[in-house]
C-alpha positions in Angstrom: 0.0 0.0 0.0 2.8 2.4 0.9 4.5 1.8 -2.5 1.2 2.6 -4.4 0.5 5.7 -2.4 4.1 7.0 -2.8 3.9 6.4 -6.5 0.7 8.5 -6.5 2.7 11.4 -5.0 1.6 10.9 -1.4 4.0 11.3 1.6 3.5 8.2 3.8 4.4 7.9 7.4 3.9 4.5 9.0 3.6 4.2 12.8 2.6 1.3 15.1 -0.4 2.1 17.2 1.6 2.5 20.4 3.7 5.2 18.8 0.9 7.0 16.9 0.1 9.3 19.8 3.6 10.8 19.5 2.8 12.0 16.0 1.2 15.4 15.2 -1.8 13.8 13.5 -3.2 17.2 12.6 -0.5 17.7 10.0 -1.6 14.8 7.9 -4.2 15.1 5.0 -5.2 11.5 5.2 -5.1 9.0 8.0 -5.3 5.3 7.4 -5.6 2.9 10.4 -4.8 -0.7 9.8 -5.4 -3.4 12.4 -4.8 -7.1 12.6 -6.6 -9.8 14.5 -4.8 -11.5 17.4 -6.5 -14.3 19.3 -9.8 -13.5 17.7 -9.9 -9.8 18.5 -8.6 -6.4 17.5 -6.4 -5.0 20.2 -8.5 -2.9 22.7 -6.0 0.0 22.2 -7.4 0.3 18.6 -10.9 1.3 19.7 -9.4 3.5 22.4 -7.1 5.3 19.9 -10.0 5.9 17.5 -12.3 7.2 20.2 -9.6 9.5 21.5 -8.9 10.9 18.1 -12.4 10.7 16.5 -12.9 14.5 16.1 -9.6 14.8 14.3 -10.3 11.7 12.2 -13.6 13.2 11.1 -11.8 16.3 9.9 -9.5 14.3 7.7 -9.8 12.0 4.7 -9.6 8.7 6.5 -9.7 4.9 6.1 -9.7 1.8 8.2 -8.7 -1.7 7.3 -8.6 -5.0 9.1 -6.2 -8.0 8.3 -7.6 -11.4 9.3 -7.3 -14.8 7.8 -11.1 -15.2 7.9 -11.1 -12.9 4.9 -9.5 -15.6 2.9 -13.1 -16.8 2.3 -14.9 -15.0 -0.5 -18.0 -14.6 1.6 -16.1 -12.9 4.3 -13.6 -10.7 2.5 -15.7 -7.5 2.4 -16.1 -5.0 5.3 -19.9 -5.6 5.4 -19.4 -9.4 5.5 -16.3 -9.8 7.6 -17.3 -10.7 11.2 -14.3 -8.9 12.8 -14.9 -5.7 10.9 -18.6 -5.8 11.6 -17.9 -6.3 15.4 -15.3 -3.5 15.4 -17.6 -1.0 13.6 -20.4 -1.8 16.2 -18.0 -0.7 18.9 -17.3 2.6 17.3 -19.3 5.7 16.6 -16.8 6.7 14.0 -17.7 5.9 10.4 -14.6 5.9 8.2 -14.7 7.3 4.7 -13.3 4.0 3.4 -13.0 0.5 4.9 -11.2 -2.6 3.7 -10.5 -6.1 4.7 -7.5 -8.2 3.7 -6.8 -11.8 4.4 -3.1 -11.5 5.2 -0.6 -14.3 5.8 -0.5 -17.3 8.2 3.1 -18.0 9.1 3.0 -21.2 11.1 6.8 -21.5 11.6 7.0 -18.0 13.2 4.4 -19.0 15.9 5.1 -20.7 19.2 4.0 -24.3 19.7 0.8 -23.4 21.6 -0.2 -20.7 19.0 0.5 -23.1 16.2 -1.7 -25.8 17.6 -4.5 -23.3 18.4 -4.5 -21.8 15.0 -4.1 -25.2 13.3 -7.2 -26.4 15.2 -9.2 -23.3 14.0 -7.9 -23.9 10.5 -9.0 -27.5 10.6 -12.5 -26.5 11.7 -12.8 -23.8 9.1 -11.2 -26.0 6.3 -8.0 -24.0 6.1 -4.4 -25.2 5.8 -3.0 -27.1 8.7 0.6 -27.9 7.8 2.5 -26.1 10.5 5.8 -26.3 8.6 4.5 -23.9 5.9 3.6 -20.2 5.5 0.3 -19.5 3.7 -0.2 -16.2 1.9 -3.9 -15.3 1.5 -3.5 -11.6 0.6 -5.2 -10.5 -2.6 -2.5 -7.9 -3.5 -4.7 -6.5 -6.3 -7.3 -5.8 -3.7 -4.7 -4.0 -1.5 -3.5 -2.0 -4.4 -7.1 -1.0 -5.3 -7.7 0.1 -1.7 -4.5 2.2 -1.8 -5.7 3.9 -5.0 -9.1 4.6 -3.3 -7.3 6.1 -0.3 -5.3 8.4 -2.6 -8.6 9.4 -4.3 -10.4 10.4 -1.1 -11.1 14.1 -1.2 -9.2 16.1 1.4 -11.5 18.3 3.4 -10.6 22.0 3.3 -8.7 23.1 6.4 -10.2 26.1 8.2 -8.1 29.3 7.8 -6.0 30.2 10.9 
């Protein structure tokens, strides 16, 4: 996404959520928040960050996306059909200008034994891959690229004169 946006002439700053409060968010024209699922949930800090900065987010062109392997299934790869995005949006009063959902990657070898077995069991139940010696890339990169182009096309609200 960063590559596409940079190619479109956008200046892109990436920051982990725990470092985003140190940024002067008001200086950005667009704010994109991305969040992944861990242990079946978005981090609680995500909703707290959004609630804290909601007035600022609403003054900017903004987008929100979630990365979760449930989105590997065609019937769950859209914001309005993805259970994690639906649940997150129900927790928030903020309505982003643009939302997206991406499947991401399952890297079994990078996981600890307990996590491997938990995720393997979930994958077994949901008819996903269960070979813990492999990494599985589910990301639809064309979808990510299209989302990045949509972010670049978001109209930037006029800033009030000082």
